[in-house]
C-alpha positions in Angstrom: 16.5 -0.7 -5.7 14.6 1.1 -3.0 11.8 3.6 -3.5 10.6 6.8 -1.8 6.9 7.2 -1.8 5.0 10.6 -1.7 1.6 11.0 -0.2 -0.4 14.0 -1.4 -3.5 15.4 0.3 -5.4 18.6 -0.2 -8.4 20.3 -1.9 -6.3 21.5 -4.8 -5.3 18.2 -6.2 -6.4 17.1 -9.7 -6.2 13.5 -8.7 -7.3 11.2 -5.9 -5.6 12.0 -2.5 -3.1 9.6 -1.1 -0.5 7.9 -3.3 -0.5 6.8 -6.9 1.9 4.7 -9.0 3.8 7.8 -10.2 4.5 8.7 -6.5 7.0 6.0 -6.1 10.5 7.6 -6.7 13.0 4.9 -7.4 16.2 6.7 -6.4 18.6 3.8 -5.9 19.8 1.1 -8.2 22.5 -1.6 -8.6 26.1 -0.7 -8.6 28.8 -2.0 -11.1 29.2 -5.2 -9.0 25.7 -6.4 -9.8 22.4 -6.7 -7.9 22.3 -4.8 -4.6 19.8 -7.1 -3.0 19.7 -10.8 -2.4 17.5 -12.4 -5.0 16.0 -14.9 -2.5 15.8 -12.6 0.5 15.0 -9.3 -1.3 14.9 -7.4 2.0 18.6 -8.3 2.6 21.5 -6.6 0.9 23.7 -8.9 -1.1 26.9 -9.9 0.6 30.0 -8.1 -0.7 28.5 -5.1 -2.5 30.9 -2.1 -2.4 28.7 0.5 -4.2 25.2 1.5 -5.1 23.6 4.0 -7.5 21.7 7.0 -6.1 19.9 8.9 -8.8 22.3 7.5 -11.4 25.6 8.2 -9.6 27.7 5.4 -8.2 28.5 5.9 -4.5 30.6 3.7 -2.3 29.2 1.7 0.6 31.0 0.0 3.5 28.6 -2.4 5.2 31.0 -4.1 7.5 29.4 -4.6 11.0 32.1 -2.6 12.8 31.8 0.3 10.3 28.0 0.4 10.7 28.4 0.2 14.5 30.6 3.4 14.4 27.7 5.1 12.7 25.3 4.0 15.4 23.7 1.3 13.3 23.3 -2.1 15.1 22.5 -4.9 12.7 19.4 -6.9 13.7 20.7 -10.1 12.1 24.4 -9.6 11.7 26.3 -10.0 9.5 23.2 -9.7 7.2 22.3 -6.1 6.3 18.6 -5.2 5.6 17.4 -2.6 3.2 16.4 -0.4 6.1 19.9 -0.6 7.6 21.5 0.2 4.3 19.3 3.3 3.9 20.2 4.4 7.4 23.9 4.3 6.5 23.3 6.2 3.3 21.2 8.9 4.9 24.2 10.2 6.9 25.9 11.3 3.7 23.3 11.4 0.9 20.1 12.5 2.6 19.2 15.2 0.1 19.6 12.7 -2.8 17.4 10.1 -1.2 14.5 12.5 -0.4 12.2 14.0 -3.1 13.7 17.0 -4.9 11.8 20.3 -5.1 10.8 19.7 -8.7 9.4 16.3 -7.8 7.3 17.8 -5.1 6.1 20.7 -7.3 5.0 18.3 -10.0 2.2 17.1 -7.7 0.7 20.4 -6.6 -0.4 23.6 -8.5 2.5 25.8 -9.5 1.1 28.8 -7.7 0.5 27.1 -4.4 2.6 28.9 -1.8 4.9 27.0 0.6 3.7 27.8 4.2 5.5 25.3 6.3 8.2 22.6 5.7 9.2 20.3 8.5 12.4 18.2 8.5 11.6 16.7 11.9 8.7 16.7 14.3 7.1 14.8 17.2 5.2 12.0 15.6 2.4 10.0 17.5 3.1 6.3 18.2 0.2 4.7 16.4 1.1 1.3 17.6 0.6 2.5 21.2 -2.8 4.0 20.4 -1.7 7.6 19.9 -3.9 9.1 17.2 -2.8 12.0 14.9 -6.0 13.9 15.8 -4.9 13.9 19.4 -1.3 14.9 18.6 -0.3 18.5 19.4 2.0 18.4 16.3 -0.9 17.6 13.9 -3.3 20.0 15.6 -0.8 22.8 15.1 -0.2 21.8 11.5 -4.0 21.9 10.9 -4.1 25.4 12.5 -1.3 26.6 10.2 -3.1 25.3 7.1 -6.4 26.8 8.2 -4.9 30.2 9.0 -2.0 30.4 6.6 0.1 31.6 9.6 3.3 29.5 10.0 4.0 31.2 13.4 1.2 29.1 14.9 3.5 26.0 14.7 5.2 26.3 18.1 6.3 22.7 19.1 6.8 22.0 22.8 7.8 18.4 22.4 11.2 17.2 21.2 11.3 15.8 17.7 11.3 12.0 17.5 11.3 11.2 13.8 14.9 10.1 13.7 15.0 6.3 13.0 16.7 5.6 16.3 13.5 6.5 18.1 11.7 3.7 16.2 13.8 0.6 16.8 11.2 -1.7 15.1 11.0 0.4 11.9 12.1 -1.6 8.9 12.0 -4.9 10.8 10.4 -7.9 9.2 10.0 -9.7 12.4 6.7 -11.4 13.1 4.1 -9.0 14.2 2.4 -9.5 17.5 -0.6 -7.7 16.3 -0.9 -9.9 13.3 -0.6 -13.0 15.4 -3.6 -11.8 17.3 -5.3 -11.1 14.0 -4.7 -14.7 13.0 -6.5 -15.9 16.1 -9.3 -13.4 15.6 -9.9 -14.7 12.1 -9.9 -18.3 13.4 -12.7 -17.5 15.8 -14.7 -15.8 13.0 -14.5 -18.8 10.8 -12.4 -17.1 8.2 -9.8 -19.7 7.8 -12.3 -22.5 7.6 -13.6 -21.1 4.3 -10.2 -21.1 2.6 -8.4 -23.9 0.9 -5.5 -25.2 3.0 -2.7 -24.0 0.7 -4.1 -20.5 0.4 -4.9 -20.4 4.1 -1.4 -21.3 5.2 0.1 -18.9 2.6 -2.0 -16.0 4.0 -1.0 -16.8 7.5 2.6 -16.8 6.5 2.2 -13.4 4.9 0.6 -12.1 8.1 3.5 -13.4 10.2 6.1 -11.7 8.0 4.3 -8.4 7.7 5.6 -5.7 10.0 2.9 -3.2 9.3 -0.1 -2.2 11.3 -2.7 -2.8 8.5 -2.2 -6.6 8.5 -5.7 -7.2 7.4 -4.8 -6.1 3.9 -3.0 -9.4 3.5 -6.5 -11.0 3.2 -7.0 -9.4 -0.2 -7.7 -11.9 -2.9 -7.6 -9.2 -5.5 -5.6 -6.0 -5.3 -5.0 -3.4 -8.0 -4.8 0.3 -8.8 -8.2 1.5 -9.5 -7.1 4.3 -11.9 -6.2 4.3 -15.6 -8.4 1.6 -17.1 -7.6 2.8 -20.6 -7.4 -0.4 -22.6 -9.7 -3.2 -23.7 -9.1 -6.9 -24.3 -6.6 -9.3 -22.9 -2.8 -8.8 -22.4 -2.7 -5.2 -21.1 -1.9 -6.1 -17.5 -4.6 -4.8 -15.1 -5.4 -1.8 -17.4 -8.5 -3.4 -18.9 -11.7 -4.8 -17.5 -11.0 -8.0 -19.4 -7.7 -8.6 -17.5 -9.2 -7.6 -14.2 -12.1 -10.1 -14.5 -9.4 -12.8 -15.0 -7.6 -11.4 -11.9 -10.8 -11.8 -9.9 -11.0 -15.4 -11.2 -7.5 -16.1 -10.0 -8.4 -14.9 -6.5 -11.5 -17.0 -6.2 -9.9 -20.4 -5.5 -11.2 -21.5 -8.9 -14.8 -21.0 -7.9 -15.4 -18.1 -10.3 -14.4 -19.3 -13.8 -15.7 -16.9 -16.4 -15.5 -17.5 -20.1 -16.1 -15.5 -23.3 -15.0 -12.2 -21.5 -15.7 -9.0 -23.4 -14.9 -5.4 -22.7 -15.8 -3.4 -25.7 -15.2 0.3 -25.7 -17.5 2.9 -27.4 -15.1 5.8 -27.6 -17.7 8.1 -29.0 -20.0 7.6 -26.0 -17.2 7.0 -23.5 -18.7 3.7 -22.4 -17.4 0.2 -21.8 -19.6 -2.8 -22.4 -18.4 -5.5 -20.0 -19.7 -9.1 -20.3 -18.8 -12.7 -19.4 -20.3 -16.2 -19.2 -20.4 -18.1 -16.0 -22.3 -21.2 -14.8 -24.4 -21.3 -17.9 -25.5 -17.6 -17.9 -24.4 -14.4 -19.6 -23.7 -11.4 -17.4 -23.4 -7.9 -18.9 -23.1 -4.2 -17.7 -22.2 -0.9 -19.2 -19.9 1.5 -17.3 -18.5 5.0 -18.1 -15.0 5.5 -19.4 -14.7 9.2 -19.1 -12.6 9.2 -15.9 -10.6 6.0 -16.3 -11.5 4.7 -12.9 -12.6 1.2 -12.0 -16.4 1.1 -11.8 -17.7 -0.9 -8.8 -20.6 -2.2 -10.9 -18.2 -4.7 -12.5 -17.4 -6.2 -9.1 -21.1 -6.2 -8.3 -21.7 -8.1 -11.6 -19.2 -10.7 -10.5 -20.8 -11.0 -7.1 -24.2 -11.4 -8.8 -22.9 -14.3 -10.8 -21.5 -15.9 -7.7 -24.8 -15.6 -5.9 -26.8 -17.1 -8.8 -24.4 -20.0 -9.0 -25.0 -20.8 -5.3 -21.4 -19.9 -4.3 -21.4 -18.3 -0.7 -18.3 -16.2 -1.1 -18.3 -12.6 -2.5 -15.6 -10.1 -3.3 -15.7 -7.4 -0.6 -13.7 -4.3 -0.9 -11.8 -3.7 2.4 -11.2 -0.1 3.7 -8.1 1.7 2.4 -7.1 5.4 2.3 -5.6 5.4 -1.2 -6.8 4.6 -4.7 -6.2 0.8 -4.6 -8.9 -1.9 -4.6 -8.2 -4.5 -1.9 -11.0 -7.1 -2.0 -11.3 -10.1 0.2 -13.0 -13.2 -1.1 -15.2 -14.5 1.7 -18.8 -14.9 2.6 -20.5 -11.7 3.8 -21.5 -13.3 7.1 -17.9 -14.2 7.9 -16.7 -10.7 6.9 -19.3 -9.1 9.2 -18.1 -11.3 12.1 -14.5 -10.2 11.4 -15.5 -6.6 11.5 -17.5 -7.1 14.7 -14.4 -8.8 16.2 -12.1 -5.9 15.3 -10.1 -7.9 12.8 -11.0 -5.6 10.0 -11.9 -1.9 10.6 -14.8 -0.1 9.2 -14.1 2.8 6.8 -14.9 5.3 9.6 -12.6 3.5 12.1 -9.8 3.6 9.5 -10.3 7.3 8.8 -10.3 8.0 12.6 -7.1 5.9 13.1 -5.4 7.8 10.3 -6.4 11.1 11.8 -8.8 12.2 9.0 -11.8 12.4 11.4 
């Protein structure tokens, strides 16, 4: 099915700002005819479906090209229908069911937090054209409302543009021009020269298929949610340091091959003792468990072991605005060249681009 994602920001949150795993609302599902999406091309709707579930209820769909055209939806690759085109057709009749319900919104903020302003449409800056949220009159007025508590200070002069028709590339999986430029930048930085051929070509392919602006995140050799490290030992997914160390090993092109991995918890002292063997040496550290968040000292320990083994690459956390860890596996000198070339932003640049500074 498809998912709606909520992003939460504010000084009253009892969690990290941005999004978390629980913020993905899976509101659609397969209808009685079977899977809604093509198993090989999961961004395409399966040919012939006549219904889909929205919040558990079966609703009919008619995805014939001529029917969608009557709704103002022109298919990018007719007769194939993408997930974005399906959602556009459903929104006309089932918009309220597809959006977050009031109780779903209230679960994420304090119960006594008053509602000051709710917008269903607004004038949004075109980030792809260099328009920044901090320069947008819309976001400046929203900031003024939040600072003053006076909703009357939101007085838009520009016409709303948040309807999908104003963003013809939205939902498109066409090759990204920006990411093609990124591929060339990384070539000049020597990034591709460090990678094994198979991994290099797979990463380039991901970049070419990625329609989103933050294409550099496709360079992550390791990516995981940094919260809720509640378990120890193998087999718990990425919810233990043991399994995360193995995940780092998988992202290292077989250069980092740890053995005898341990992550023993001392529940009384709220500490985790993390250790592994690599290249004939034992590496150990102790990190707190009280908050359940990934401790960067474990990644530092892995990098220390790589350095002592004479391996030039390191795991380097790239800038993000949520609680995920997105770490590239590359030599620090090459990473610095990529930042200098503008292929990867600094944390400050990312915050400025996202309108936080």
